[in-house]
C-alpha positions as a Markdown table, in Angstrom:
| # | Residue | x | y | z |
|---|---|---|---|---|
| 1 | Met | -74.4 | 13.6 | 37.5 |
| 2 | Ala | -73.1 | 16.3 | 35.2 |
| 3 | Ala | -70.6 | 17.4 | 37.9 |
| 4 | Gly | -69.4 | 13.9 | 38.3 |
| 5 | Thr | -68.9 | 13.5 | 34.5 |
| 6 | Ser | -67.2 | 16.8 | 34.4 |
| 7 | Asn | -64.8 | 15.8 | 37.1 |
| 8 | Tyr | -64.1 | 12.6 | 35.2 |
| 9 | Trp | -63.3 | 14.5 | 32.1 |
| 10 | Glu | -61.0 | 16.9 | 34.0 |
| 11 | Asp | -59.2 | 13.9 | 35.6 |
| 12 | Leu | -58.6 | 12.4 | 32.2 |
| 13 | Arg | -57.3 | 15.8 | 30.8 |
| 14 | Lys | -54.9 | 16.1 | 33.8 |
| 15 | Gln | -53.6 | 12.5 | 33.3 |
| 16 | Ala | -53.1 | 13.3 | 29.6 |
| 17 | Arg | -51.2 | 16.5 | 30.2 |
| 18 | Gln | -49.1 | 14.9 | 32.9 |
| 19 | Leu | -48.2 | 12.0 | 30.5 |
| 20 | Glu | -47.5 | 14.5 | 27.7 |
| 21 | Asn | -45.1 | 16.4 | 29.9 |
| 22 | Glu | -43.3 | 13.3 | 31.0 |
| 23 | Leu | -43.2 | 12.2 | 27.4 |
| 24 | Asp | -41.8 | 15.5 | 26.3 |
| 25 | Leu | -39.0 | 15.3 | 28.9 |
| 26 | Lys | -38.2 | 11.7 | 28.0 |
| 27 | Leu | -38.1 | 12.4 | 24.3 |
| 28 | Val | -35.7 | 15.3 | 24.8 |
| 29 | Ser | -33.4 | 13.1 | 26.9 |
| 30 | Phe | -33.8 | 10.3 | 24.3 |
| 31 | Ser | -32.8 | 12.7 | 21.5 |
| 32 | Lys | -29.8 | 13.9 | 23.4 |
| 33 | Leu | -28.7 | 10.3 | 24.0 |
| 34 | Cys | -28.9 | 9.6 | 20.2 |
| 35 | Thr | -27.0 | 12.9 | 19.5 |
| 36 | Ser | -24.2 | 12.1 | 22.0 |
| 37 | Tyr | -23.9 | 8.6 | 20.6 |
| 38 | Ser | -23.5 | 10.1 | 17.1 |
| 39 | His | -20.9 | 12.7 | 18.2 |
| 40 | Ser | -19.0 | 10.2 | 20.2 |
| 41 | Ser | -18.7 | 7.9 | 17.2 |
| 42 | Thr | -17.5 | 10.8 | 15.0 |
| 43 | Arg | -14.8 | 11.8 | 17.5 |
| 44 | Asp | -13.6 | 8.3 | 17.9 |
| 45 | Gly | -13.6 | 7.8 | 14.2 |
| 46 | Arg | -11.3 | 10.8 | 13.7 |
| 47 | Arg | -9.1 | 9.5 | 16.5 |
| 48 | Asp | -8.8 | 6.1 | 14.9 |
| 49 | Arg | -7.8 | 7.6 | 11.6 |
| 50 | Tyr | -4.7 | 9.2 | 13.2 |
| 51 | Ser | -3.8 | 6.5 | 15.7 |
| 52 | Ser | -3.6 | 2.7 | 16.0 |
| 53 | Asp | -5.8 | 2.6 | 19.2 |
| 54 | Thr | -7.8 | -0.5 | 19.2 |
| 55 | Thr | -10.3 | 0.5 | 21.9 |
| 56 | Pro | -14.0 | 0.3 | 21.0 |
| 57 | Leu | -15.6 | 3.3 | 19.4 |
| 58 | Leu | -18.1 | 3.8 | 22.2 |
| 59 | Asn | -18.9 | 2.7 | 25.6 |
| 60 | Gly | -21.5 | 0.7 | 23.9 |
| 61 | Ser | -22.7 | -1.4 | 26.8 |
| 62 | Ser | -23.8 | 1.5 | 29.1 |
| 63 | Gln | -25.3 | 3.5 | 26.3 |
| 64 | Asp | -27.1 | 0.5 | 24.9 |
| 65 | Arg | -28.6 | -0.3 | 28.3 |
| 66 | Met | -29.6 | 3.4 | 28.7 |
| 67 | Phe | -31.2 | 3.3 | 25.3 |
| 68 | Glu | -33.2 | 0.2 | 26.0 |
| 69 | Thr | -34.4 | 1.5 | 29.3 |
| 70 | Met | -35.5 | 4.8 | 28.0 |
| 71 | Ala | -37.2 | 3.2 | 25.0 |
| 72 | Ile | -39.2 | 0.9 | 27.3 |
| 73 | Glu | -40.2 | 3.8 | 29.5 |
| 74 | Ile | -41.3 | 5.9 | 26.5 |
| 75 | Glu | -43.3 | 3.0 | 25.0 |
| 76 | Gln | -45.0 | 2.5 | 28.4 |
| 77 | Leu | -45.9 | 6.3 | 28.6 |
| 78 | Leu | -47.2 | 6.2 | 25.0 |
| 79 | Ala | -49.3 | 3.2 | 25.8 |
| 80 | Arg | -50.7 | 4.9 | 28.9 |
| 81 | Leu | -51.4 | 8.1 | 27.0 |
| 82 | Thr | -53.2 | 6.1 | 24.3 |
| 83 | Gly | -55.3 | 4.5 | 26.9 |
| 84 | Val | -56.3 | 7.9 | 28.4 |
| 85 | Asn | -57.1 | 9.2 | 24.9 |
| 86 | Asp | -59.3 | 6.1 | 24.3 |
| 87 | Lys | -61.2 | 6.8 | 27.6 |
| 88 | Met | -61.6 | 10.5 | 26.5 |
| 89 | Ala | -63.1 | 9.3 | 23.2 |
| 90 | Glu | -65.5 | 7.0 | 25.0 |
| 91 | Tyr | -66.6 | 9.9 | 27.2 |
| 92 | Thr | -67.2 | 12.2 | 24.3 |
| 93 | Asn | -69.3 | 9.6 | 22.6 |
| 94 | Ser | -71.4 | 9.1 | 25.8 |
| 95 | Ala | -71.9 | 12.9 | 26.4 |
| 96 | Gly | -75.5 | 14.0 | 25.6 |
| 97 | Val | -75.0 | 17.8 | 24.9 |
| 98 | Pro | -74.1 | 18.5 | 21.2 |
| 99 | Ser | -72.4 | 21.8 | 22.0 |
| 100 | Leu | -70.4 | 20.1 | 24.7 |
| 101 | Asn | -69.5 | 17.3 | 22.3 |
| 102 | Ala | -67.9 | 19.8 | 19.8 |
| 103 | Ala | -65.6 | 21.3 | 22.5 |
| 104 | Leu | -64.7 | 17.9 | 23.9 |
| 105 | Met | -64.0 | 16.6 | 20.4 |
| 106 | His | -61.7 | 19.6 | 19.7 |
| 107 | Thr | -59.8 | 18.9 | 22.9 |
| 108 | Leu | -59.6 | 15.2 | 22.2 |
| 109 | Gln | -58.2 | 15.9 | 18.7 |
| 110 | Arg | -55.5 | 18.1 | 20.1 |
| 111 | His | -54.4 | 15.4 | 22.5 |
| 112 | Arg | -54.5 | 12.8 | 19.7 |
| 113 | Asp | -52.3 | 15.1 | 17.6 |
| 114 | Ile | -49.8 | 15.5 | 20.4 |
| 115 | Leu | -49.8 | 11.7 | 20.9 |
| 116 | Gln | -49.2 | 11.2 | 17.2 |
| 117 | Asp | -46.4 | 13.7 | 17.1 |
| 118 | Tyr | -44.7 | 12.1 | 20.1 |
| 119 | Thr | -45.1 | 8.6 | 18.6 |
| 120 | His | -43.6 | 9.8 | 15.3 |
| 121 | Glu | -40.7 | 11.5 | 17.1 |
| 122 | Phe | -40.0 | 8.5 | 19.2 |
| 123 | His | -39.9 | 6.1 | 16.3 |
| 124 | Lys | -37.8 | 8.5 | 14.2 |
| 125 | Thr | -35.2 | 8.9 | 17.0 |
| 126 | Lys | -35.2 | 5.2 | 17.7 |
| 127 | Ala | -34.6 | 4.4 | 14.0 |
| 128 | Asn | -31.7 | 6.9 | 13.9 |
| 129 | Phe | -30.2 | 5.4 | 17.0 |
| 130 | Met | -30.4 | 1.9 | 15.6 |
| 131 | Ala | -28.9 | 3.0 | 12.3 |
| 132 | Ile | -26.0 | 4.6 | 14.0 |
| 133 | Arg | -25.4 | 1.6 | 16.2 |
| 134 | Glu | -25.5 | -0.8 | 13.3 |
| 135 | Arg | -23.0 | 1.4 | 11.4 |
| 136 | Glu | -20.7 | 1.5 | 14.4 |
| 137 | Asn | -20.9 | -2.3 | 14.8 |
| 138 | Leu | -20.0 | -2.6 | 11.1 |
| 139 | Met | -17.1 | -0.2 | 11.4 |
| 140 | Gly | -15.9 | -1.9 | 14.5 |
| 141 | Ser | -15.8 | -5.3 | 12.7 |
| 142 | Leu | -14.0 | -3.7 | 9.8 |
| 143 | Arg | -11.4 | -2.1 | 12.2 |
| 144 | Lys | -10.9 | -5.5 | 13.8 |
| 145 | Asp | -10.3 | -7.1 | 10.4 |
| 146 | Ile | -7.8 | -4.3 | 9.6 |
| 147 | Glu | -6.0 | -4.7 | 12.8 |
| 148 | Ser | -5.8 | -8.5 | 12.4 |
| 149 | Tyr | -4.5 | -7.9 | 8.9 |
| 150 | Lys | -1.9 | -5.4 | 10.2 |
| 151 | Ser | -0.8 | -7.8 | 12.9 |
| 152 | Gly | -0.3 | -10.6 | 10.4 |
| 153 | Ser | 1.3 | -8.3 | 7.8 |
| 154 | Gly | 4.6 | -8.2 | 9.7 |
| 155 | Val | 5.1 | -12.0 | 9.2 |
| 156 | Asn | 3.9 | -11.7 | 5.6 |
| 157 | Asn | 6.4 | -8.8 | 5.0 |
| 158 | Arg | 9.2 | -10.9 | 6.5 |
| 159 | Arg | 8.4 | -13.8 | 4.3 |
| 160 | Thr | 8.1 | -11.6 | 1.3 |
| 161 | Glu | 11.4 | -10.0 | 2.0 |
| 162 | Leu | 13.1 | -13.5 | 2.3 |
| 163 | Phe | 11.4 | -14.5 | -1.0 |
| 164 | Leu | 12.7 | -11.4 | -2.7 |
| 165 | Lys | 16.3 | -12.0 | -1.4 |
| 166 | Glu | 16.2 | -15.6 | -2.6 |
| 167 | His | 14.8 | -14.4 | -6.0 |
| 168 | Asp | 17.7 | -11.9 | -6.3 |
| 169 | His | 20.2 | -14.6 | -5.5 |
| 170 | Leu | 18.7 | -16.8 | -8.2 |
| 171 | Arg | 18.8 | -14.0 | -10.7 |
| 172 | Asn | 22.5 | -13.3 | -9.9 |
| 173 | Ser | 23.3 | -17.0 | -10.3 |
| 174 | Asp | 21.5 | -17.0 | -13.7 |
| 175 | Arg | 23.4 | -13.9 | -14.8 |
| 176 | Leu | 26.8 | -15.5 | -13.8 |
| 177 | Ile | 26.0 | -18.7 | -15.7 |
| 178 | Glu | 24.9 | -16.7 | -18.8 |
| 179 | Glu | 28.2 | -14.7 | -18.7 |
| 180 | Thr | 30.2 | -17.9 | -18.4 |
| 181 | Ile | 28.4 | -19.5 | -21.3 |
| 182 | Ser | 28.9 | -16.3 | -23.3 |
| 183 | Ile | 32.7 | -16.4 | -22.6 |
| 184 | Ala | 32.9 | -20.1 | -23.5 |
| 185 | Met | 31.0 | -19.5 | -26.8 |
| 186 | Ala | 33.3 | -16.6 | -27.7 |
| 187 | Thr | 36.4 | -18.8 | -26.9 |
| 188 | Lys | 35.0 | -21.6 | -29.1 |
| 189 | Glu | 34.4 | -19.2 | -31.9 |
| 190 | Asn | 37.9 | -17.7 | -31.6 |
| 191 | Met | 39.5 | -21.2 | -31.7 |
| 192 | Thr | 37.4 | -22.2 | -34.6 |
| 193 | Ser | 38.5 | -19.1 | -36.4 |
| 194 | Gln | 42.2 | -19.7 | -35.6 |
| 195 | Arg | 41.9 | -23.3 | -36.8 |
| 196 | Gly | 40.4 | -22.1 | -40.0 |
| 197 | Met | 43.3 | -19.7 | -40.5 |
| 198 | Leu | 45.9 | -22.4 | -39.9 |
| 199 | Lys | 44.2 | -24.7 | -42.3 |
| 200 | Ser | 44.2 | -22.0 | -44.9 |
| 201 | Ile | 47.9 | -21.3 | -44.4 |
| 202 | His | 48.7 | -25.0 | -44.6 |
| 203 | Ser | 46.7 | -25.4 | -47.7 |
| 204 | Lys | 48.4 | -22.4 | -49.3 |
| 205 | Met | 51.8 | -23.8 | -48.5 |
| 206 | Asn | 50.9 | -27.1 | -50.0 |
| 207 | Thr | 49.6 | -25.3 | -53.0 |
| 208 | Leu | 52.9 | -23.3 | -53.4 |
| 209 | Ala | 54.9 | -26.5 | -53.0 |
| 210 | Asn | 52.9 | -28.4 | -55.6 |
| 211 | Arg | 53.0 | -25.4 | -57.9 |
| 212 | Phe | 56.9 | -24.9 | -57.7 |
| 213 | Pro | 58.5 | -28.3 | -57.5 |
| 214 | Ala | 61.9 | -26.8 | -58.5 |
| 215 | Val | 61.8 | -24.6 | -55.5 |
| 216 | Asn | 61.1 | -27.7 | -53.4 |
| 217 | Ser | 64.0 | -29.6 | -54.8 |
| 218 | Leu | 66.3 | -26.6 | -54.4 |
| 219 | Ile | 65.3 | -26.3 | -50.8 |
| 220 | Gln | 66.0 | -30.0 | -50.3 |
| 221 | Arg | 69.5 | -29.7 | -51.9 |
| 222 | Ile | 70.2 | -26.7 | -49.8 |
| 223 | Asn | 69.3 | -28.7 | -46.7 |
| 224 | Leu | 71.6 | -31.6 | -47.8 |
| 225 | Arg | 74.5 | -29.2 | -48.4 |
| 226 | Lys | 74.0 | -27.6 | -45.0 |
| 227 | Arg | 74.0 | -31.1 | -43.4 |
| 228 | Arg | 77.2 | -32.0 | -45.3 |
| 229 | Asp | 78.9 | -28.9 | -44.4 |
| 230 | Ser | 77.9 | -29.5 | -40.8 |
| 231 | Leu | 79.4 | -33.0 | -40.9 |
| 232 | Ile | 82.7 | -31.7 | -42.5 |
| 233 | Leu | 82.9 | -29.0 | -39.9 |
| 234 | Gly | 82.3 | -31.4 | -37.1 |
| 235 | Gly | 85.0 | -33.8 | -38.4 |
| 236 | Val | 87.6 | -31.0 | -38.7 |
| 237 | Ile | 86.8 | -29.9 | -35.2 |
| 238 | Gly | 87.1 | -33.4 | -33.9 |
| 239 | Ile | 90.5 | -34.0 | -35.6 |
| 240 | Cys | 91.9 | -30.7 | -34.3 |
| 241 | Thr | 90.8 | -31.6 | -30.8 |
| 242 | Ile | 92.5 | -35.0 | -31.0 |
| 243 | Leu | 95.8 | -33.4 | -32.2 |
| 244 | Leu | 95.7 | -30.9 | -29.4 |
| 245 | Leu | 95.3 | -33.6 | -26.9 |
| 246 | Leu | 98.1 | -35.7 | -28.3 |
| 247 | Tyr | 100.4 | -32.7 | -28.3 |
| 248 | Ala | 99.5 | -31.8 | -24.8 |
| 249 | Phe | 100.3 | -35.3 | -23.4 |
| 250 | His | 103.7 | -35.6 | -25.3 |
């Protein structure tokens, strides 16, 4: 009976060590997958900063499938190892020798610690992987938004350029109109000033004429004499012309 129970315990320990070895290899591969995912995203992020390449950051579909497959396998191994540890705990509780129980409990505790460490490492790696994937999904959506904005910015730039040209034309037209109005206002002011000067001269002449009536009468007499002299000179010239004609025909 003791030999049978001992063999049962050894079988459980072999199963536990085998599962622990498999878990160790799986966790190493799982960690490498997460690390390669992170490095790939970093390299692609640098490349996207210096180029306009619109390819996805990662070959996400294949790596995501690999991640899901490995996660399921590790969870199954953890569940199997937990079941083996539970069976070992049942065996230690049923064993009747106290000294044997102490050694078995020590072995069981060591396997439980290993299980706890592997579980903690698995959840930590999985959480890191999920965080990196969520970040890359967010960055990918941001890059798509940027690319869509850049693709539409050409049309927007063209429209903006046309609006700016039209605005310049309007400003030039306004400037020409303002210059024309300024010239018209200056001409109006000049003509108003000249009209004022003529009015002033006319008023001064009237003032002089009214102030010196003798001068005005003298000017009138001079004009009459000039007119009379012109008439006399014209009559003499006419008579002389007639006499010359008569003399020429006789």
